[in-house]
N, C-alpha and C positions, 0 to 999 in steps of 0.2 A: 211735386210740380214746381218748377222754377218760375212759371208765369212770365210776367213782363220784366222781371229783374234782369238787369244787364250785368253780366259778370266781367270783372276786370282782372287781368293777370299781371299788370305792371311789369312787362318784360324788361324794362330798362333798369329795374332794381333787383334783378335776380342775383343769386350767389355769384361771386367774382368781384363785386363791388363791396358788399356788406361783409362784416366779420362773421365767421362761423361760430356756432354755439355747441360746445360739448358739455351737455348739461351736468353730468355727474363727475366732471373732472376734479382732481384734487386741489388745484390751485386756480386763482382767478385768471391768471395768464392763460392757462390751458382751457378754462371754461369759456372765456371771452365775454364781452359786455352784451347786455340786452339793449338794443337800440330801437326804440319805438317812436322817437321824435320825428317831426315832419320837416325839420330844417333842411335836410338833404335826403330825399326819398331813396337815393341809391345806397345810403348807409343802413337803411332799415333792415333788421333781421327778425322782426317780431310783428305780429298782427295786433291791431288795436292802437291805443294811445295811452300815454301816461295820465295819472290822476283818477283813474276809474270813472265813476259816474260824474265827477266834476269836470271831465273833459268837455261836457256839453256846455258848461258855463264858460269855459275857455273859448269855445266856438262862438258863443254870444258876444264875448268881449272883443273878439277879432271882427265879427260881423258889424258891431256897432262902432268900430274904430277906436276902442279904448285900449286895445292891445295889438302890438305889431305881430304880424303873422310869423316873422322870422326871429322873434325874441328868444334868446338863449339865457337860461338862469346863470347868475353869478354865484357860484358855490363857495365863495370865500367865507371862512369861519362858520361853515354849516356842518362840519364834521361831527360825528357822534360824541355826545358828552360822556359816554362810557363805551369801552370796547366790548364787543360780543363776538366770540369765535376767532378764527374758524374752529369748528368742532368736527370730529370724525364723521358724524352723520351727514355732513354737507356733501360728501362724496360717496356715500353708501347708496347704491342703486335703489331707486324707488322710495327713499325715505322722505324726500322733499320734492313735491311736484306742483305746489300751489303758491309758492312765493320764491323770490330770488334771494338765496342766502347771502349773496354779496351786495344786496341792494342798498345797504346802509353805508358802504365804504367805497362807492364807485369813484369818488373824487380822488382817492388815494390809489386803489389797485388798478384803475384804468386811466391814470393820469397821462400816460403816453398817448393813448387814443384821443383823449380830450385835447391835448396839446396839438394833435394833428388835425383837429377840426371836427371830431365826432361829437355830436350832441347827445351825451350820455347822462341820464337823469336818475337820481336816487328813487328807489321805490320803498325805502325804509328810512325813517328819521328817529334819532334817539336824543332825548333831552332830559333835564332835571326839573323837578317841580315839587310843589306841596299840594296835598289834597286835604279837604276838611268836610266832614259830613256830620249833621246833627246827631246821627245814631252813634257816632264814635264818642262824642261828648257824653251822651247818655250812658254808653258802655263804661266810660271812665267813672261817672257818677255812681253807677251800680257796682263798681269794683271789679268788673270783668277785664278792663284794660287799665294799665298803669303807665303813666308817662315816664320815659327814660331819658329825655333830652336829646336823644340821637335819632331814633326812629319816630317817636311820638312825643310831642311837647305838651305842656300843661294846658294849652288852649285847644288841644285836639288836632293840631296841624301834624300831618304825616309827611315825612320826606320820602319821595319816590323817584325812581327813574322811569321815564315814559318812552315807549316806542310806538310809532305809528307805522303800519304795514299795509301797502297796497298789494292786491293780488297779482301774481304773475304765474300763469299756468303753462306748464310743460305738457303739451298735448299727448305725446306718446305715454308719458308716465301717468297722466290723468286717466287715459283710456284703460291702462293696465290696472289702476286702482279700482275702477268701476267694472272691470272685466267686460269691456265692450271693445269693438273694433275702433281704431282711431278714425277711420273713415266715417263710421256711424256717428261718432261723437262730433266730428267736424260738421257733418251735414245737419245734425240736430241743432248745434249752436248757430249755424248759418240760418236755418229756416225759422227757428224760434226767436231770432232777433230781427225778423223781417228782411233778411238779406243785408243786414247792416255791415257785415264783414265778409265780402266775397272771397277774400284771400283764404278763408277757411276751407273753401272747396276748390280754389284755383291754384293755390300755392302750397302743395304738400311739402315743399322744401322748407317752409317756415314752420318751425315746431313750437314756437313760444307765442302765447296769446295773453294780452293784457285786457281782461274782461271789464266792461263798464259797470262794475258793482262796487259796493262798499267794502272796505277792508276791516282791519281790527286795530285796537289800541291795547298795548300791554302796560300794566302798572307793576313795577318790580320793587319789592320792599326788602331792604338789606343790601348786602354787598354783591353787586352784579358779578364781580370777579370770581365768586364762589360757584357760579353756574357751571355745569359740566363736570364737576368733581363728584366722585362716587360717595364721598363722605358727607356731602352737603344735604341736609334735610330740606325738603321742599313742601310748602303748602300752596294750594292752588284753588282758585275759584274760576271756572270757565263760564262766562256769562254771555248769553245772547240778548241783544238789545231789546228792551221793552220801554219805549218812550213814555207811555202813559204812567207806568209805575216808577221807572228809574228817575224820571225828571219831574213828573207832575204828581207823583204820590198816589195814583189810583190804587185802591185796595182790593180790586177784584182778583189779583194774583199775588204771588209771593216774590215777585222778581226783585224789587228794591230791598225788601227785608233780607232776602238771601244774598244779594250783592253786599249789603252792609255786614251781614254775618260773615261772609267770605273774607271781607277786608279785615275784620277782627281776627280771624284765624291766621291770615297772612301777617298781620302785625305781630301777633304772638310768636309766630315762627321766626320772624326776623329778630325779635328781641332775644330769642333763645340761641341766636347765632346761625340760624338757617336763612333761607330766602323764601319770601312770599311772592306769589304771582297771581295777578288778576288779568284775565284775557277777556276783552270786551269786543265781541263780534257784532258787526252791523248786519244783523239778520232778523229784522223786525218781524214779529208775528210768525215765528218759525220759518222765516224766509218766504212767507206768503205775502207779506206786505201789510201795512196798517189798514188799508181800505178793506181787504179781505178779513182782517182781524176784527174790525168793527162790525162788519156784516155778520160774522159768526156770533159776536156778542148779542146782536139783535135776535138772531135765530135761536140762540140758547134761551134767552129770557122770555121770548114770546111763545115758545112751544107749550103745549098742554102740560100743566103741572109745574111750569116754571123751570128754572135752571137746575138740572139734576146731574149727579155724578155719572149715572149710567149712560147718559147721552152726551157727555162733555166732549169727547173726542169725535163722536159720530157726526155732530153738527159741523165740525170743521171739515170733515171729509165730504159732506154733502155740498158745502159751498165751494171748496177749493179743489175737490177731486182727490186730494191726498191729505193726510194728517200733518205732514211735515215735509219741508224741502231744504232743511239745513245741511244735510249730507255730512254727517260727522266723520265720514271716511277721510275728509280732507283736514279735519281738525288737528290730528297729531303732528302735522308738519311743523307747526310753530314750536312744539316741544323739542323736535329734532334740531331746529335752528338754534335753540338755546342750549343744546347739549344735554338735555334732561332725559335720563333713562328710568328714573323712579320718582314717584310722587308719594310723600309720606302721609299727607293729610289732604284729601280730595273733597272739597266742599261742594258736593253736587249729589242730587238724587237720581240722576239720569243713568239708566242702564245702557242706553245707546251711546252716550259719551264714554262711559266706563268701558263698554265693549270695544269701541274704536281704539281707545288707548291700549288696551291689553292686546288687541290684534296687531297693533303697531310695535309691540315689544316693550311697552312702557309699563312698569310695575306700579300698581296702586296698593299701598299698604293699608290705609284706613279711609273709609268713606264717611264723611261727616254730614249728617242730616241737619236741616234747619231746626233750631229749638222750637218746641211747640208754642211757647209764649210769644214768639216773634211772628206768628202766622195771623194776619188780619182776619176778622170774623167773616167778611165777605169772600175770602179766599178759601173757605173750608170746602166748598164744592170742588174746586180745583184739586185740593189736596186729597179729598176722598176719592176722586176719580183716578188720580195717579196711583194711590196706594192700592185701589181695587184692581187696577190694570197691571199690578206687579212692577210698578215704576221704580221702586227702590227696594231691592231685595238682597238679603245675605243668605238666602236659602233657595232651593228649587221648589216652586209652587206646584201644587196639583192642579189639574185642569179646572176643578170646581172652585178653586180659589181666585180664578181670573175671570173678569167680566169681558176681557178682550182676548183674542187668540194670542198664543205665545209669540213673542217677537214684536208686538205692537206697542209695548210699553214706551211711552214718550219721554220727553226731556224737559228739564226746567229751563 
């Protein structure tokens, strides 16, 4: 039921004014720019707005008079600090549906459109940085890591290339990825956002959607120019946000320890001449959110018998209705953007992440578990639950070996 929601079709901005988008085209010129800015509605060829969830803060800035509604960013000297792509996967049908592969270089590849007045904004930014974590200093003291002066210095500083990526969804490709009708996908997105984006159901000609969700950050260790080459060995940690552990050191889970261990693996690979990659997704609490996550903590701890491995995942499902909403089906897109077809060392225990990669045609040579000594004592319940559920397997379990039905093994 649409109820009292008023649908708008914006007929003045239909095709004929806006640039067309040929999503899987081989070149930027053939593909065309994604225009979701509000400076000139007739130029828009996408649903939603730039900056993901931060668009709401932009609205507050405009409403309070701190930002001009017609502000257009000055992109001088904002070009990527490292070149990425184009790679063949960018134009392979269905390979990339959740980000804009040209999003980091719009100032260059769409310079003519910008010169003609189009407000085209980057959805990816690439810069250089250093990172430092106490765990890396400890790893050096223990002899697991050795400074080389290039990747890692004697103080534990690590040189990295960072990329921030905002989501850009190609709706026909997304529907195909999830094996649903595009119309059903559009209606669910419209209804479950409270009618926030009426163009989802009134403008079938608009095929691109910028959802108001968090994106991802990449940390690349070693020579970025080696990405996309068959001979380049790759190590990777794919990490989904856990604010409590990653930032504040909560020891109820293994998130920060596994993140630090994954960075170790990436540094080692870069020092050996390969490339390390950490992908940090903003998907707090298995994309259920931190409020739900804390409710589940309470439910687990207050149940009869206390926090137990056999009810670890069931309590999440009782509160949220599902065990997980991260949808790893979209995860391989970033690897296609980087030109990666093989991962030599995969620092993850997740069968769902592993399965999504393999289904996307990306080979995984070695799966690297977290060392037992890095697991906090209070996280043992989590680890026992995951192992019992067949979470990290190199063999096919028998039904009696699983506490959960096959296919329900979750992710780190």
